[in-house]
N, C-alpha and C positions, 0 to 999 in steps of 0.2 A: 761668649761674653766674658769680659774681664771681671774679676771679683769686685773691684772697686766700683765698676759701672753697675753691677747687679745690686750692690749694697745701696748705691745712690737711688736707684729706681725703687727698691723696696721701701726706703725711707719716705718716698713720696706717696706711697699707697695710702697713707693716713690723711692726705690732703683732702679737705672737705669739698673742693671744687670737682664736680663730676667730670668736667672736660679734661682736667689733669689726670684723673683716674682712668678715663677711657684711653688716653694716650699711652699711659704707663702700662695698662693692661694689654693693649694691642701689641706693644713692644715685647712684653714678657711672653705672651701667648705665641707670638711669632717665632720665638727661640725654640719652642717645642719641648720634647721629652727630656733633653739634656738638663733642663733647668729644674725638673721635678724634685730631685734630692735637695737642691738648694732652697727651693720654695718650701718644702716640707720642714727643713731645718729652721727657716725664718718663722714659720708658723709656731714651731715648738718653743722658740726662745722669746717670742713676743707675748706680752700680756695685754696687748691692745685688741679689743674685740673687733673693731672696724678693720684693722690690718689682717687679723685672722680670717675674717669673713671674706675679704677681698682676695686673699691668697687662695682660699678654698674655691672661690669662683674662677680664678685663673687656672688652678690645677684642673678643675672640671673641664674647662674649655680646651686645655691642652690634651687631656685624655680623650675627650670626645673627638677632636680633630684628628688625633693620631689613629684612633680605631677606625673612624670613617675612611680615612685615607688608605689605611692598610686593607680594609675590606674592598674598597674600590680596586686596588691593585690586584687583590686575590681574584676578584670576579673577572678582571681584565685578562688574567692568565688562564681562564677557563675553570677555575676552582679545582685544579688538578690535585693539589696536595691538601687533604683533609686536615692534617695536623696544623698547617698554616692557618686554616680557617678558625680552628678552635683556639689557637694562640692569639689571633686577632681579638677574639671575644674576651679572653682573659686579660689582655692588655688594656682594656677599658677600665678595669679596676686596679690592675697591677702593671703600669706602663713599662716597668723596668725588667719584666721577665723576658728571657731570651729563648728563642726557638731552639738554639743549639743545645741548651741545657735540658729542655724537655725531650728533644730528639734522642739525646744520649741516654737518658733514663729509660725511655721506651726500648732502646736497643739492648740495654742491660737486662731488662725483663724478658725480652725476646730470647736472649741467650740462655737465661735460666730455664725457660720452657723448652727450648731447642735441645738442651742436654738430656731431657727426659723423653723426647720423641724418637720414633723410628718409623720407617716407611711401611712396616708390617702392620701397624695399627690401623684400625678402621677410623672413619671420620668421627664416630661417636667416642671412640677411645681417645682420640687426639683432643677432643673437646674436654673430656674428663681430666686429662693431664693438665691442660690449660687452666681449667677451673681449680684444680688442686693447688697449682702454683700461685695463681692470682688471689683466690679467695681463702685458701688454706694457709700456705706458707707466707704469703706477703700480707694477708689480712685486709684486702680491699673488700668493701661492701657498699650497698646502697644506703644512703642516709635517710632511713625511714623515720627516725626520731625527730629530725628537723627538715622535713621534706621540702618546704618552700624557701629555705635559706638561699640567698643569692650565691653564696660560696659553692653551692652544689654544681655550678655551671662553669667554674674556672679550673682549667687543667692543672695549674700549679697548686691549687688548694686540694685537688683530688690526690695528687702525688704526696702532698705534705700530711694530710689528715687521713688518707686512705678511704675517704668517704665521698660519694657524689650522687647526683640525681640520675634518673633513668637514661636521659639522653646522653649526658657526658660519659657515664660509665660504659654505655654501650658503644659509643664512638671509640673510646679508649680500648675496649676489648677488641673491636674490629681492627684497629691500627696495629695492635700487637699480633693478631692473627694473620693479617696480610703479610707482615714482615716474616712470618714463619712459613709463608707459602700456602696458608689455609684460606680457601675462598669464602671468607666470612665478612658480611657487609651489613651496614645498618638498614633497618626496616622502619619506616615511619608509620607506626600504628597509632591511630587516634587514642588519646588518653593513656598511651603507653609508648614504649620505644624498645625494640628488640634488635637482634641480629639474626641473619639467616646464613645457614651453611649451604652454599649453592652446589648443585650438581655440576661438576666440572664440565661434563659433556653435554648437558642440556638434552633436548629432544627435538625432533623435527616436526613442525606443525603441518597442517593440511596443505598450506601454501608452499611448503618446501623450505620455509625459513626455520632457523634454529631458535627455539623458544627457551626462555629462562625457566629453570625449575629449581626447587629448593628441597634439600634432603630433610632438613628439620630446622627448627628455630631455637635460639638460646635467649634466656632472659638474664643478662648480667646483673641487673638490679636485684635479682633474687638468687644470688650465688651461682649463677650459671645454669639454672634449671632448664631442662630440654623440653620443647613443646613440638607438637605436630600441627598440621594445618587445621585439623578439627578443633584443637584448643583455641586457635585464633578465631575460627568461626563462632565458637561458643562465647568467647569474650565479646565479640562484636554484637552478638544477639543479646547478651545480658545487659549491654550498655545501649541497646536500641540504636545501633549504628549500622546503616545499610552497608553490606559488604561491597568492596571494590577490589579489583585485582591488584591495584597498586599497594593495598595494605598487606599483601602477601609477598611482595617482591622487593629486592634491594632498592633503596632510594639513591638519588644523586648526592654528591658531596654538598652542593648548594642547599639541597633540601634538608640534609642533616644539620647543617649550621643554622638554617632557618628555624628548625625545630628547637635547637639549643637556645637561640635568641628568643623564640616565642615562650619557652619555659622560663627564661630569665625575666622576660617582660611580666609574666604572672607574679613572680616573686616580688618584683618592685611595686606592682600594683597592690599587693597585699600589705606592703610596708608603707604605702601611700607616698612614695617618692616620685612625684609627678615629673620632675625634671629628668630623672633617669628613665622613666617610662617613655617620655618623648624621644630621648636619645636612642633607646632600643628600637622604637618604631622607625626612626631614620635608618638605622643599620639594617633592619628588615627590608626596607625599601631598596637599599643598595644591593642586597643579596638577591632579592626577587627579580632584579633586572637581568640576572643571568639566565 
């Protein structure tokens, strides 16, 4: 869209005629994410409350449409890349963040850890090295002081502030681990979210099939503390949650993103932002179709 055309459309946003507004809004929303910086600038320089309110509404619609479309595409590709899934979630609030920037940052962290690893280390020793780099040297931590903040669910904010919620920081931990060749995957535990260090070789079940098995669990929200199966069983018992085998095994990428969205939904519910709560429910419906 040419600058003069954009300026003309924005000037019409103050028109009291609702039909005029609907037409202009539809046109601007249709242009999508490229218009976001221009709309934000228009909001900043205007002193008109009606124009600012309408710009906010248009920005919201653009961000909602963009995230929904991205999640639909991600589901259509089989949810194969977990990083893509969490970037889609972050783009709901920050539509201009780029996958390549996040991907590059994760690779740099992976390189830092890789320099300290060697094949003679045990699985537990490798996790201790990873914990030292992420939580010691780099300063990442769970955001216990502001647990329900929406920002705890956006990967760009985790990178910027070094703080995140249980679901996001565990996904982040698993992404770095897998790039190092470590078999560490998210585990969707009710009222918590961990990662599991899988036994590479598994074991053969009674029917001859190779069953999944886990060497131990890690809680990235708690500085990478290591847990055993009995710790998980105890946690479930303390919270009156009937144990299910799925609580002890790695979950799918779609389930991990669903948990991230579900946690974000709770944050928006606590803030009382009904519009965003409805948006997240729509996104959850999209991901659940996988």
